[in-house]
VEXZA-403067 format. One record per residue: residue in one letter; residue number from 0; x, y, z of N, C-alpha, C, CB in turn. Coordinates in steps of 0.001 Angstrom, whole numbers, padded with zeros to 6 digits. Each point is the difference from the previous one (the first is absolute). Glycine has a CB too. Example, Ala and Ser with C-alpha at 12.3 -4.5 7.8 and 13.67 -1.06 7.14 Angstrom:
<vonu: A&timar: 0&npx: 013190&npy: -005690&npz: 007800&capx: -000890&capy: 001190&capz: 000000&cpx: 000900&cpy: 001200&cpz: 000000&cbpx: -001892&cbpy: -001173&cbpz: 001246>
<vonu: S&timar: 1&npx: 001542&npy: 002223&npz: -001966&capx: 000820&capy: 001190&capz: 000060&cpx: -000770&cpy: 001090&cpz: 000730&cbpx: 001184&cbpy: -000628&cbpz: -002145>
//
This chain:
<vonu: M&timar: 0&npx: 126121&npy: 094929&npz: 083307&capx: -001439&capy: 000225&capz: 000007&cpx: -000260&cpy: 001367&cpz: -000624&cbpx: -000329&cbpy: -001453&cbpz: 002078>
<vonu: S&timar: 1&npx: -000576&npy: 001493&npz: -003017&capx: -000294&capy: 001253&capz: -000684&cpx: -000837&cpy: 000915&cpz: 000891&cbpx: 000109&cbpy: -001183&cbpz: -002216>
<vonu: T&timar: 2&npx: -000156&npy: 002433&npz: 001846&capx: -000774&capy: 000983&capz: 000751&cpx: -001479&cpy: -000359&cpz: 000003&cbpx: 001681&cbpy: 001757&cbpz: -000588>
<vonu: T&timar: 3&npx: -002191&npy: -002240&npz: -000530&capx: -001407&capy: -000383&capz: -000091&cpx: -000300&cpy: -001177&cpz: 000913&cbpx: -000071&cbpy: 000830&cbpz: -002357>
<vonu: A&timar: 4&npx: 000950&npy: -001822&npz: 002367&capx: -000205&capy: -001168&capz: 000866&cpx: 000045&cpy: 000401&cpz: 001464&cbpx: 001013&cbpy: -001479&cbpz: -001747>
<vonu: L&timar: 5&npx: -000100&npy: 002373&npz: 002106&capx: 000095&capy: 000471&capz: 001381&cpx: -001260&cpy: 000755&cpz: 000403&cbpx: 002491&cbpy: 000141&cbpz: -000223>
<vonu: L&timar: 6&npx: -003001&npy: 000687&npz: -000660&capx: -001229&capy: 000747&capz: 000280&cpx: -001183&cpy: -000949&cpz: 000179&cbpx: 000892&cbpy: 001952&cbpz: -001311>
<vonu: I&timar: 7&npx: -001004&npy: -002962&npz: 000473&capx: -001077&capy: -000987&capz: 000128&cpx: 000134&cpy: -000757&cpz: 001311&cbpx: -000120&cbpy: -000225&cbpz: -002500>
<vonu: F&timar: 8&npx: 001347&npy: -000153&npz: 002875&capx: 000264&capy: -000696&capz: 001256&cpx: -000454&cpy: 000847&cpz: 001194&cbpx: 001955&cbpy: -001185&cbpz: -001073>
<vonu: I&timar: 9&npx: -001644&npy: 002471&npz: 001055&capx: -000395&capy: 000905&capz: 001084&cpx: -001505&cpy: 000181&cpz: 000030&cbpx: 002193&cbpy: 001180&cbpz: -000182>
<vonu: L&timar: 10&npx: -002828&npy: -001041&npz: -000977&capx: -001455&capy: 000165&capz: -000055&cpx: -000728&cpy: -001251&cpz: 000501&cbpx: 000286&cbpy: 001574&cbpz: -001933>
<vonu: I&timar: 11&npx: 000206&npy: -002747&npz: 001560&capx: -000600&capy: -001249&capz: 000493&cpx: 000180&cpy: -000094&cpz: 001517&cbpx: 000458&cbpy: -001147&cbpz: -002222>
<vonu: G&timar: 12&npx: 000724&npy: 001513&npz: 002712&capx: 000238&capy: 000009&capz: 001442&cpx: -000939&cpy: 000942&cpz: 000721&cbpx: 002369&cbpy: -000559&cbpz: -000427>
<vonu: A&timar: 13&npx: -002567&npy: 001746&npz: -000125&capx: -000903&capy: 000970&capz: 000618&cpx: -001436&cpy: -000515&cpz: 000026&cbpx: 001500&cbpy: 001849&cbpz: -000772>
<vonu: L&timar: 14&npx: -001941&npy: -002421&npz: -000338&capx: -001361&capy: -000533&capz: -000071&cpx: -000185&cpy: -001169&cpz: 000959&cbpx: -000142&cbpy: 000729&cbpz: -002387>
<vonu: A&timar: 15&npx: 001094&npy: -001652&npz: 002398&capx: -000099&capy: -001164&capz: 000880&cpx: 000039&cpy: 000421&cpz: 001474&cbpx: 001100&cbpy: -001415&cbpz: -001772>
<vonu: G&timar: 16&npx: -000227&npy: 002346&npz: 002113&capx: 000079&capy: 000484&capz: 001382&cpx: -001267&cpy: 000705&cpz: 000430&cbpx: 002442&cbpy: 000229&cbpz: -000267>
<vonu: W&timar: 17&npx: -003001&npy: 000571&npz: -000638&capx: -001243&capy: 000707&capz: 000310&cpx: -001148&cpy: -000989&cpz: 000201&cbpx: 000801&cbpy: 001987&cbpz: -001323>
<vonu: L&timar: 18&npx: -000911&npy: -002965&npz: 000421&capx: -001058&capy: -001004&capz: 000131&cpx: 000160&cpy: -000806&cpz: 001282&cbpx: -000159&cbpy: -000132&cbpz: -002492>
<vonu: A&timar: 19&npx: 001391&npy: -000257&npz: 002818&capx: 000247&capy: -000756&capz: 001228&cpx: -000361&cpy: 000833&cpz: 001224&cbpx: 001832&cbpy: -001279&cbpz: -001148>
<vonu: G&timar: 20&npx: -001505&npy: 002566&npz: 001116&capx: -000371&capy: 000890&capz: 001102&cpx: -001503&cpy: 000084&cpz: 000166&cbpx: 002073&cbpy: 001305&cbpz: -000391>
<vonu: L&timar: 21&npx: -002795&npy: -001230&npz: -000711&capx: -001463&capy: 000028&capz: 000068&cpx: -000549&cpy: -001297&cpz: 000584&cbpx: -000045&cbpy: 001537&cbpz: -001976>
<vonu: I&timar: 22&npx: 000620&npy: -002656&npz: 001569&capx: -000490&capy: -001299&capz: 000462&cpx: 000288&cpy: -000195&cpz: 001484&cbpx: 000348&cbpy: -000939&cbpz: -002297>
<vonu: V&timar: 23&npx: 000849&npy: 001287&npz: 002742&capx: 000414&capy: -000288&capz: 001375&cpx: -000408&cpy: 001110&cpz: 000966&cbpx: 001915&cbpy: -001314&cbpz: -000906>
<vonu: K&timar: 24&npx: -001739&npy: 002570&npz: 000511&capx: -000220&capy: 001115&capz: 000913&cpx: -001199&cpy: 000864&cpz: -000335&cbpx: 002400&cbpy: -000016&cbpz: 000367>
<vonu: G&timar: 25&npx: -002845&npy: -000027&npz: -001592&capx: -001102&capy: 000865&capz: -000412&cpx: 000470&cpy: 001272&cpz: -000678&cbpx: -001313&cbpy: -000922&cbpz: 001863>
<vonu: Y&timar: 26&npx: 002633&npy: 001138&npz: -001931&capx: 000554&capy: 001160&capz: -000694&cpx: 001453&cpy: -000295&cpz: -000367&cbpx: -001556&cbpy: 001582&cbpz: 001248>
<vonu: G&timar: 27&npx: 002105&npy: -000796&npz: -002139&capx: 001373&capy: -000204&capz: -000452&cpx: 001004&cpy: 000601&cpz: 000966&cbpx: -000809&cbpy: -000004&cbpz: -002344>
<vonu: F&timar: 28&npx: 002079&npy: 000024&npz: 001935&capx: 001091&capy: 000473&capz: 000843&cpx: 000660&cpy: 001248&cpz: -000561&cbpx: 000371&cbpy: -002336&cbpz: 000733>
<vonu: G&timar: 29&npx: -001005&npy: 002991&npz: -001681&capx: 000645&capy: 001100&capz: -000705&cpx: 000774&cpy: -000568&cpz: -001175&cbpx: 000160&cbpy: 001377&cbpz: 002121>
<vonu: L&timar: 30&npx: 000210&npy: -000553&npz: -003049&capx: 000614&capy: -000469&capz: -001241&cpx: 001286&cpy: -000784&cpz: 000252&cbpx: -000997&cbpy: 001962&cbpz: -001165>
<vonu: L&timar: 31&npx: 001919&npy: -001408&npz: 001917&capx: 001270&capy: -000680&capz: 000237&cpx: -000202&cpy: -001296&cpz: 000787&cbpx: 001165&cbpy: 002222&cbpz: -000041>
<vonu: G&timar: 32&npx: -002002&npy: -002180&npz: 001070&capx: -000280&capy: -001199&capz: 000781&cpx: -000648&cpy: -001086&cpz: -000845&cbpx: -000246&cbpy: 001424&cbpz: 002020>
<vonu: D&timar: 33&npx: -000698&npy: -001038&npz: -002872&capx: -000653&capy: -000966&capz: -000884&cpx: 001000&cpy: -000640&cpz: -000955&cbpx: -002120&cbpy: 001315&cbpz: 000161>
<vonu: I&timar: 34&npx: 003040&npy: -000513&npz: -000691&capx: 001000&capy: -000532&capz: -000924&cpx: 000899&cpy: -001008&cpz: 000712&cbpx: -000052&cbpy: 002150&cbpz: -001314>
<vonu: V&timar: 35&npx: 000520&npy: -001802&npz: 002510&capx: 000887&capy: -000901&capz: 000745&cpx: -000723&cpy: -001295&cpz: 000358&cbpx: 001243&cbpy: 001983&cbpz: 000920>
<vonu: V&timar: 36&npx: -002449&npy: -001867&npz: -000365&capx: -000774&capy: -001190&capz: 000362&cpx: -000292&cpy: -000844&cpz: -001234&cbpx: -001024&cbpy: 001242&cbpz: 001928>
<vonu: G&timar: 37&npx: 000678&npy: -000603&npz: -003028&capx: -000322&capy: -000723&capz: -001232&cpx: 001201&cpy: -000709&cpz: -000600&cbpx: -001777&cbpy: 001656&cbpz: -000415>
<vonu: I&timar: 38&npx: 002933&npy: -001018&npz: 000423&capx: 001197&capy: -000632&capz: -000570&cpx: 000439&cpy: -001176&cpz: 000861&cbpx: 000711&cbpy: 002199&cbpz: -000991>
<vonu: I&timar: 39&npx: -000687&npy: -002021&npz: 002298&capx: 000352&capy: -001119&capz: 000883&cpx: -001056&cpy: -001098&cpz: -000122&cbpx: 001181&cbpy: 001576&cbpz: 001603>
<vonu: G&timar: 40&npx: -002443&npy: -001184&npz: -001706&capx: -001076&capy: -000968&capz: -000187&cpx: 000123&cpy: -000761&cpz: -001305&cbpx: -001453&cbpy: 001454&cbpz: 001358>
<vonu: A&timar: 41&npx: 001901&npy: -000781&npz: -002406&capx: 000189&capy: -000674&capz: -001291&cpx: 001086&cpy: -001067&cpz: 000099&cbpx: -000724&cbpy: 002088&cbpz: -001193>
<vonu: I&timar: 42&npx: 001786&npy: -001767&npz: 001891&capx: 001072&capy: -000983&capz: 000195&cpx: -000508&cpy: -001167&cpz: 000831&cbpx: 001736&cbpy: 001818&cbpz: -000150>
<vonu: L&timar: 43&npx: -002419&npy: -001517&npz: 001248&capx: -000550&capy: -001043&capz: 000874&cpx: -001049&cpy: -000834&cpz: -000723&cbpx: 000439&cbpy: 001457&cbpz: 001980>
<vonu: G&timar: 44&npx: -001331&npy: -000801&npz: -002702&capx: -001041&capy: -000711&capz: -000740&cpx: 000582&cpy: -000911&cpz: -001069&cbpx: -001538&cbpy: 001899&cbpz: 000433>
<vonu: G&timar: 45&npx: 002531&npy: -001396&npz: -001171&capx: 000660&capy: -000830&capz: -001008&cpx: 000645&cpy: -001225&cpz: 000618&cbpx: 000399&cbpy: 002032&cbpz: -001367>
<vonu: Y&timar: 46&npx: 000247&npy: -001845&npz: 002503&capx: 000631&capy: -001124&capz: 000697&cpx: -001047&cpy: -001013&cpz: 000473&cbpx: 001871&cbpy: 001522&cbpz: 000725>
<vonu: L&timar: 47&npx: -002922&npy: -001029&npz: -000082&capx: -001039&capy: -000901&capz: 000528&cpx: -000681&cpy: -000799&cpz: -001107&cbpx: -000369&cbpy: 001599&cbpz: 001879>
<vonu: F&timar: 48&npx: 000046&npy: -000946&npz: -002973&capx: -000670&capy: -000696&capz: -001098&cpx: 000916&cpy: -001036&cpz: -000645&cbpx: -001390&cbpy: 002040&cbpz: -000406>
<vonu: R&timar: 49&npx: 002693&npy: -001729&npz: 000306&capx: 000949&capy: -000986&capz: -000529&cpx: 000098&cpy: -001210&cpz: 000919&cbpx: 001287&cbpy: 001844&cbpz: -001102>
<vonu: V&timar: 50&npx: -001181&npy: -001607&npz: 002409&capx: 000120&capy: -001098&capz: 000964&cpx: -001253&cpy: -000870&cpz: -000023&cbpx: 001494&cbpy: 001419&cbpz: 001446>
<vonu: L&timar: 51&npx: -002646&npy: -000793&npz: -001559&capx: -001264&capy: -000743&capz: -000018&cpx: -000293&cpy: -000609&cpz: -001372&cbpx: -000855&cbpy: 001523&cbpz: 001783>
<vonu: G&timar: 52&npx: 001616&npy: -001163&npz: -002788&capx: -000215&capy: -000531&capz: -001345&cpx: -001227&cpy: 000568&cpz: -000682&cbpx: 001112&cbpy: -002053&cbpz: 000739>
<vonu: V&timar: 53&npx: -001498&npy: 003260&npz: -000362&capx: -001189&capy: 000645&capz: -000557&cpx: 000445&cpy: 001042&cpz: -001020&cbpx: -001316&cbpy: -000388&cbpz: 002145>
<vonu: S&timar: 54&npx: 000612&npy: 000449&npz: -003265&capx: 000283&capy: 000994&capz: -001029&cpx: -001268&cpy: 000797&cpz: -000298&cbpx: 001808&cbpy: -001472&cbpz: -000992>
<vonu: L&timar: 55&npx: -001668&npy: 002780&npz: 001011&capx: -001133&capy: 000868&capz: -000332&cpx: 000080&cpy: 000487&cpz: -001435&cbpx: -000136&cbpy: 000706&cbpz: 002384>
<vonu: G&timar: 56&npx: 001064&npy: -001227&npz: -003134&capx: 000182&capy: 000431&capz: -001379&cpx: 001073&cpy: 001065&cpz: -000077&cbpx: -002387&cbpy: -000541&cbpz: -000509>
<vonu: G&timar: 57&npx: 002751&npy: 000876&npz: -000695&capx: 001083&capy: 000950&capz: -000185&cpx: -000458&cpy: 001409&cpz: -000302&cbpx: 001336&cbpy: -001872&cbpz: -000782>
<vonu: G&timar: 58&npx: -002612&npy: 002126&npz: 000818&capx: -000509&capy: 001316&capz: -000355&cpx: 000074&cpy: 000995&cpz: 001143&cbpx: -001487&cbpy: -001110&cbpz: -001611>
<vonu: L&timar: 59&npx: 001151&npy: 002331&npz: 001290&capx: 000030&capy: 001093&capz: 000962&cpx: -000950&cpy: -000258&cpz: 001168&cbpx: 000592&cbpy: 001571&cbpz: -001854>
<vonu: A&timar: 60&npx: -001771&npy: -002094&npz: 001579&capx: -000971&capy: -000273&capz: 001072&cpx: 000555&cpy: -001029&cpz: 000987&cbpx: -001893&cbpy: 000525&cbpz: -001583>
<vonu: G&timar: 61&npx: 002538&npy: -001567&npz: 001086&capx: 000589&capy: -001014&capz: 000872&cpx: 001097&cpy: 000569&cpz: 000875&cbpx: -000549&cbpy: -001709&cbpz: -001697>
<vonu: I&timar: 62&npx: 001349&npy: 002595&npz: 001131&capx: 001073&capy: 000637&capz: 000750&cpx: -000576&cpy: 000875&cpz: 001105&cbpx: 001469&cbpy: -000044&cbpz: -002037>
<vonu: I&timar: 63&npx: -002501&npy: 000808&npz: 001730&capx: -000619&capy: 000876&capz: 000998&cpx: -000640&cpy: -000823&cpz: 001109&cbpx: -000409&cbpy: 001739&cbpz: -001765>
<vonu: V&timar: 64&npx: -000288&npy: -002815&npz: 001411&capx: -000636&capy: -000863&capz: 001008&cpx: 001056&cpy: -000637&cpz: 000888&cbpx: -001917&cbpy: -000458&cbpz: -001562>
<vonu: S&timar: 65&npx: 002981&npy: -000060&npz: 000966&capx: 001081&capy: -000626&capz: 000760&cpx: 000650&cpy: 001009&cpz: 000949&cbpx: 000405&cbpy: -001599&cbpz: -001904>
<vonu: A&timar: 66&npx: -000119&npy: 002785&npz: 001405&capx: 000623&capy: 001036&capz: 000830&cpx: -000933&cpy: 000432&cpz: 001131&cbpx: 001317&cbpy: 000784&cbpz: -001991>
<vonu: T&timar: 67&npx: -002597&npy: -000662&npz: 001697&capx: -000963&capy: 000396&capz: 001029&cpx: -000118&cpy: -001064&cpz: 001076&cbpx: -001252&cbpy: 001331&cbpz: -001699>
<vonu: I&timar: 68&npx: 001166&npy: -002586&npz: 001305&capx: -000091&capy: -001086&capz: 000988&cpx: 001271&cpy: -000032&cpz: 000841&cbpx: -001497&cbpy: -001345&cbpz: -001541>
<vonu: G&timar: 69&npx: 002648&npy: 001496&npz: 000915&capx: 001253&capy: 000056&capz: 000750&cpx: 000035&cpy: 001161&cpz: 000971&cbpx: 001133&cbpy: -001064&cbpz: -001917>
<vonu: A&timar: 70&npx: -001634&npy: 002223&npz: 001500&capx: -000035&capy: 001174&capz: 000880&cpx: -000969&cpy: -000206&cpz: 001157&cbpx: 000575&cbpy: 001458&cbpz: -001951>
<vonu: V&timar: 71&npx: -001709&npy: -002111&npz: 001700&capx: -000945&capy: -000302&capz: 001082&cpx: 000656&cpy: -000932&cpz: 001016&cbpx: -001958&cbpy: 000292&cbpz: -001578>
<vonu: V&timar: 72&npx: 002645&npy: -001318&npz: 001090&capx: 000703&capy: -000923&capz: 000903&cpx: 001046&cpy: 000767&cpz: 000809&cbpx: -000373&cbpy: -001924&cbpz: -001611>
<vonu: L&timar: 73&npx: 001110&npy: 002811&npz: 000955&capx: 001000&capy: 000811&capz: 000686&cpx: -000629&cpy: 000833&cpz: 001114&cbpx: 001344&cbpy: 000077&cbpz: -002108>
<vonu: L&timar: 74&npx: -002435&npy: 000603&npz: 001812&capx: -000653&capy: 000841&capz: 000999&cpx: -000560&cpy: -000823&cpz: 001158&cbpx: -000555&cbpy: 001631&cbpz: -001804>
<vonu: L&timar: 75&npx: 000021&npy: -002807&npz: 001509&capx: -000505&capy: -000865&capz: 001068&cpx: 001140&cpy: -000514&cpz: 000875&cbpx: -001922&cbpy: -000666&cbpz: -001466>
<vonu: L&timar: 76&npx: 003061&npy: 000344&npz: 000849&capx: 001168&capy: -000422&capz: 000782&cpx: 000508&cpy: 001132&cpz: 000888&cbpx: 000616&cbpy: -001611&cbpz: -001820>
<vonu: I&timar: 77&npx: -000576&npy: 002819&npz: 001294&capx: 000429&capy: 001155&capz: 000791&cpx: -000957&cpy: 000214&cpz: 001161&cbpx: 001034&cbpy: 001057&cbpz: -002037>
<vonu: R&timar: 78&npx: -002319&npy: -001168&npz: 001779&capx: -001001&capy: 000161&capz: 001056&cpx: 000189&cpy: -001064&cpz: 001086&cbpx: -001617&cbpy: 000981&cbpz: -001677>
<vonu: L&timar: 79&npx: 001880&npy: -002221&npz: 001265&capx: 000211&capy: -001095&capz: 000934&cpx: 001250&cpy: 000222&cpz: 000853&cbpx: -001141&cbpy: -001541&cbpz: -001609>
<vonu: I&timar: 80&npx: 002212&npy: 002012&npz: 000983&capx: 001245&capy: 000245&capz: 000724&cpx: -000159&cpy: 001166&cpz: 000984&cbpx: 001302&cbpy: -000876&cbpz: -001973>
<vonu: R&timar: 81&npx: -001998&npy: 001900&npz: 001580&capx: -000213&capy: 001169&capz: 000894&cpx: -000804&cpy: -000370&cpz: 001234&cbpx: 000086&cbpy: 001499&cbpz: -001988>
<vonu: R&timar: 82&npx: -000999&npy: -002450&npz: 001872&capx: -000823&capy: -000412&capz: 001153&cpx: 000793&cpy: -000863&cpz: 000967&cbpx: -002035&cbpy: 000099&cbpz: -001440>
<vonu: A&timar: 83&npx: 003073&npy: -000765&npz: 000945&capx: 000781&capy: -000912&capz: 000861&cpx: 000943&cpy: 000751&cpz: 000896&cbpx: -000155&cbpy: -001740&cbpz: -001736>
//
């Protein structure tokens, strides 16, 4: 993976994590927290969309939406587990 691709991956993770934090909590988790939540969310979102047979396209916007939705699902699952 090239340095540019890694930087884009981290930036998408940060954006997706921040957006998911805004949607679920009303605020982000700080830069490192947003990156971690966004990257895990991107993996989860990619998996969920593949299983459901849904495609958001191959562009940057589709990747960000998929990662954000995955991060929101991740945060909701964490919230559900913490309450149990």
